[in-house]
matplotlib code that plots the C-alpha trace (Angstrom):
import matplotlib.pyplot as plt

x = [29.5, 26.2, 26.8, 23.4, 24.4, 27.3, 25.2, 22.6, 25.3, 26.8, 23.4, 22.6, 26.0, 25.5, 22.0, 23.2, 26.1, 23.8, 21.3, 24.2, 25.5, 22.3, 20.0, 21.8, 24.9, 22.8, 20.5, 23.5, 25.0, 22.0, 19.0, 20.4, 21.3, 20.1, 19.0, 21.7, 21.8, 22.3, 24.6, 23.3, 19.7, 20.1, 17.3, 17.4, 17.4, 15.4, 12.3, 9.4, 6.6, 3.4, 0.5, -1.4, 1.7, 2.3, -1.2, -0.5, 2.5, 0.1, -2.1, 1.1, 2.1, -1.4, -1.9, 1.5, 2.9, 6.4, 6.0, 6.2, 8.0, 11.3, 12.4, 16.1, 17.9, 20.9, 24.2, 25.9, 27.4, 24.6, 21.9, 20.3, 18.5, 20.4, 20.1, 16.3, 16.1, 15.1, 17.8, 17.9, 21.4, 24.3, 26.4, 26.9, 25.6, 21.8, 20.0, 21.7, 20.7, 19.6, 16.8, 14.9, 15.4, 11.7, 10.4, 8.9, 9.3, 11.7, 10.0, 12.9, 10.9, 11.7, 11.3, 10.6, 7.5, 6.9, 9.4, 11.3, 9.4, 12.2, 11.8, 8.3, 7.4, 10.0, 9.4, 5.6, 4.4, 0.9, -1.5, -4.4, -2.3, -1.3, -5.0, -5.9, -3.1, -4.4, -7.9, -6.8, -3.1, -3.6, -5.1, -1.6, 0.6, -1.1, 0.8, 0.9, 0.6, -0.4, -3.9, -6.5, -7.2, -10.8, -11.7, -9.8, -12.4, -16.1, -18.7, -21.5, -24.6, -24.1, -25.9, -28.9, -27.8, -25.4, -22.3, -19.6, -18.5, -15.2, -13.7, -14.5, -11.8, -12.2, -12.0, -13.5, -15.0, -13.8, -16.4, -19.5, -22.6, -24.5, -21.9, -18.8, -15.7, -14.3, -11.1, -11.5, -9.4, -7.2, -6.5, -5.6, -3.3, -1.6, -0.9, 0.4, 2.8, 4.0, 4.5, 6.7, 9.1, 12.1, 15.7, 17.7, 19.7, 23.5, 25.1, 28.6, 27.9, 26.6, 29.1, 28.5, 31.0, 34.1, 33.5, 37.0, 39.9, 42.4, 41.0, 38.1, 37.5, 33.9, 32.5, 30.8, 30.5, 34.0, 36.8, 37.7, 40.3, 43.6, 44.1, 46.0, 43.1, 40.1, 37.9, 34.6, 32.7, 29.0, 28.1, 26.3, 25.7, 29.1, 29.4, 29.5, 33.0]
y = [-44.5, -42.9, -39.1, -38.5, -38.5, -36.2, -33.8, -33.8, -33.2, -30.4, -28.8, -29.2, -27.8, -24.7, -24.0, -24.5, -22.1, -19.6, -19.8, -19.3, -16.3, -14.5, -15.4, -16.7, -14.4, -11.2, -12.3, -12.8, -9.5, -7.2, -9.1, -9.3, -5.6, -3.9, -0.4, 2.2, 4.6, 8.2, 9.8, 13.4, 12.4, 8.9, 7.7, 4.4, 4.5, 3.5, 3.5, 1.1, 2.8, 3.5, 1.2, 3.2, 3.6, -0.1, -0.7, 1.9, -0.1, -2.9, -0.4, 1.0, -2.5, -3.7, -0.7, -1.2, 2.2, 0.9, 0.3, 4.1, 5.4, 4.4, 4.7, 5.0, 8.3, 7.8, 9.4, 12.3, 11.1, 8.7, 11.2, 14.4, 13.1, 15.3, 18.4, 17.8, 17.9, 14.3, 13.6, 14.8, 14.1, 16.5, 13.8, 12.4, 9.0, 9.2, 5.8, 3.1, -0.4, 0.8, 2.9, -0.2, -2.2, -2.6, -2.8, -6.2, -6.4, -3.7, -1.8, 0.0, 0.4, -0.5, 2.8, 6.4, 7.6, 9.7, 11.2, 9.2, 8.9, 8.0, 11.4, 12.4, 12.8, 15.6, 17.2, 17.3, 16.9, 18.2, 15.2, 17.1, 17.8, 14.2, 13.1, 15.6, 14.2, 10.7, 11.8, 13.8, 14.3, 17.2, 19.3, 19.5, 18.8, 20.1, 18.0, 14.8, 11.5, 9.7, 8.1, 9.2, 6.8, 7.8, 4.4, 5.2, 7.9, 7.8, 10.0, 11.0, 13.2, 16.6, 16.7, 19.1, 22.6, 21.7, 22.2, 19.4, 17.5, 18.1, 14.9, 15.9, 17.2, 20.7, 20.1, 23.3, 22.6, 19.1, 18.1, 16.4, 18.7, 17.9, 15.5, 15.5, 13.4, 11.7, 9.7, 6.0, 4.4, 3.0, 6.5, 7.7, 4.7, 5.2, 8.9, 7.9, 5.6, 8.3, 10.7, 8.2, 8.2, 10.2, 9.2, 12.2, 10.7, 11.0, 7.5, 6.2, 5.4, 9.0, 11.3, 15.0, 17.2, 18.5, 21.7, 23.2, 23.1, 21.7, 18.2, 16.3, 13.8, 13.6, 12.2, 8.9, 5.5, 4.7, 4.2, 7.3, 9.5, 10.4, 13.7, 15.0, 14.6, 15.4, 18.2, 19.9, 18.0, 17.3, 14.3, 11.3, 7.8, 7.4, 6.1, 8.9, 10.2]
z = [-27.5, -26.8, -26.4, -24.9, -21.2, -21.9, -23.8, -21.0, -18.3, -20.4, -20.8, -17.1, -16.1, -18.4, -17.0, -13.4, -14.0, -15.6, -12.7, -10.2, -12.1, -12.9, -10.0, -6.9, -6.9, -7.4, -4.6, -2.3, -3.3, -3.5, -2.1, 1.4, 1.7, 4.9, 5.7, 6.3, 9.1, 8.1, 10.5, 10.2, 11.1, 12.7, 10.4, 8.5, 4.7, 2.9, 5.1, 4.5, 2.4, 4.4, 3.9, 1.3, -0.8, -0.7, -2.0, -4.7, -5.8, -6.8, -8.8, -10.5, -11.6, -12.5, -14.9, -16.5, -15.6, -15.9, -19.6, -20.3, -17.2, -15.7, -12.1, -12.5, -12.9, -15.1, -14.0, -15.9, -19.1, -19.9, -20.9, -19.6, -16.6, -14.1, -16.3, -16.6, -12.8, -12.4, -9.9, -6.3, -5.3, -5.6, -7.3, -10.7, -9.4, -8.7, -8.5, -6.5, -5.2, -1.7, -3.3, -4.3, -1.1, -0.3, -3.8, -4.7, -7.6, -8.7, -11.6, -13.3, -16.5, -20.1, -22.0, -21.5, -23.2, -20.2, -17.7, -15.1, -11.8, -9.4, -7.7, -8.7, -5.0, -4.8, -8.1, -7.9, -4.3, -5.0, -4.7, -6.3, -9.4, -9.6, -9.4, -12.2, -14.3, -13.9, -14.8, -17.8, -18.3, -20.6, -17.8, -16.4, -19.5, -22.6, -25.1, -23.0, -24.8, -21.6, -21.8, -19.2, -16.4, -15.7, -14.5, -11.3, -10.6, -9.8, -11.5, -9.1, -9.4, -7.7, -4.3, -3.8, -4.2, -7.0, -4.9, -5.2, -2.1, -0.4, -2.0, -5.6, -8.0, -9.3, -13.1, -14.4, -17.9, -17.8, -15.1, -16.6, -16.4, -13.3, -11.9, -9.8, -10.2, -7.0, -6.9, -5.8, -3.2, -6.0, -7.4, -3.9, -3.3, -6.6, -5.8, -2.4, -4.1, -6.5, -3.6, -1.9, -4.8, -3.7, -3.3, -2.1, 0.8, 0.4, 0.5, 0.1, -3.6, -4.1, -2.4, -2.5, -4.4, -2.5, -0.6, -1.0, -3.4, -0.8, -0.6, -2.1, 0.7, 1.6, 4.8, 3.8, 5.2, 4.0, 6.5, 8.4, 6.7, 8.3, 10.1, 7.1, 4.8, 7.0, 5.7, 6.6, 3.9, 4.4, 6.6, 5.0, 6.2, 7.8, 11.4, 13.9, 14.5]

ax = plt.figure().add_subplot(projection="3d")
ax.plot(x, y, z, "-o")
ax.set_aspect("equal")
plt.show()
């Protein structure tokens, strides 16, 4: 008996099962998630990034930023992310699926040569500092091992009078003599993308800690608690009571 057809069918069945398990099922479970309404503000989470930040996402990917930076704050017990101040939620769980709803593709990163950037927009909301960091990281972090991204900036001769224009970066001694350094549209878009990185909304998966010692029931988007267990815990994305 020729075993070829059986081997082909077995290999096909194995590949099909793997595709179903690793591609289709996660797409059905996660890829179809929708925005969540936060009951305390009525806003939808997460919101779509503004246009310039979406352009910056392409610059972030094209320059391989995800090779050295992650965008996933690990919970307590899996490292020191929370102790470092990288997380923004008052919960042991920090990064969840909803945080990446509009990311195409999701760039969680592969290693941490530099710090996690999941909440860089909250930790460092100064656009000028971020631009300087891109031009020369050691202007902001003296011992940084990040390479400079000077190609994202334009060097121009100073106008008559020697005064830099309003768009130029103030670099002190780093500025080339007789020239000014101006960020390009790509640099501005990349900074807009970094500033859009913040995930502080309280969700069902990231409940706040209990506010009293009597009960530890937090108001989330879980089913409403009974009268005997209702507390004055903070509101999250639960339906309005």
